[in-house]
Each structure stands twice: as structure tokens, then as C-alpha cells.
C-alpha positions as CSV (number, residue, x, y, z in Angstrom):
1,R,19.7,11.8,2.2
2,T,23.0,10.8,4.1
3,P,26.2,10.0,1.4
4,I,27.0,6.9,2.8
5,G,28.9,4.8,-0.4
6,R,28.2,4.9,-3.9
7,R,23.7,5.2,-3.2
8,G,23.3,7.0,0.6
9,I,21.0,6.2,2.6
10,Y,18.0,7.7,3.9
11,A,17.1,8.5,7.4
12,V,14.0,9.1,9.1
13,R,13.0,10.4,12.7
14,I,10.3,8.4,13.9
15,G,8.3,9.6,17.2
16,A,6.9,7.0,18.9
17,D,6.0,6.9,22.9
18,S,8.0,3.6,24.3
19,K,10.6,1.4,22.8
20,A,8.0,-1.7,22.5
21,K,5.9,1.0,20.0
22,A,9.2,2.0,18.8
23,N,10.4,-2.1,17.7
24,N,6.7,-2.4,16.7
25,I,6.7,-0.2,13.9
26,C,10.7,-1.5,12.9
27,Q,9.2,-4.7,12.8
28,K,6.4,-3.9,10.6
29,L,8.9,-1.8,8.2
30,Q,11.2,-4.6,7.8
31,S,8.2,-7.2,7.2
32,V,8.3,-5.9,4.2
33,G,11.3,-5.5,2.9
34,G,12.8,-2.3,4.5
35,A,15.4,-1.6,7.0
36,C,15.5,0.1,10.6
37,I,16.9,0.4,13.8
38,V,15.7,1.5,17.1
39,V,17.4,4.5,18.8
40,R,17.4,6.4,21.7
41,N,16.3,10.1,21.7
42,R,19.1,13.0,22.7
């Protein structure tokens, strides 16, 4: 949990083999009401 705003947010890292696969996972999450962003590995 990250303390941003009053409620905070939850940050999760999910490994994917490619950016396309990461975008696919993100789209599936968004289709059920979730929020996500795809970022590059450090």
C-alpha cells in the first residue's frame, strides 16, 4: 500500500515476457473495473 491521497493505492508488479503481454494483462484488468499502467522494468 502506498500512502497517496486519503485512501492510498496498492502497487503490484506482475512479470510479463513482453510489452504486448503486459498490455494484454492490463486490458483484462481494466475490463473488470481495475486500473493499471504498464511501465518498463528498471
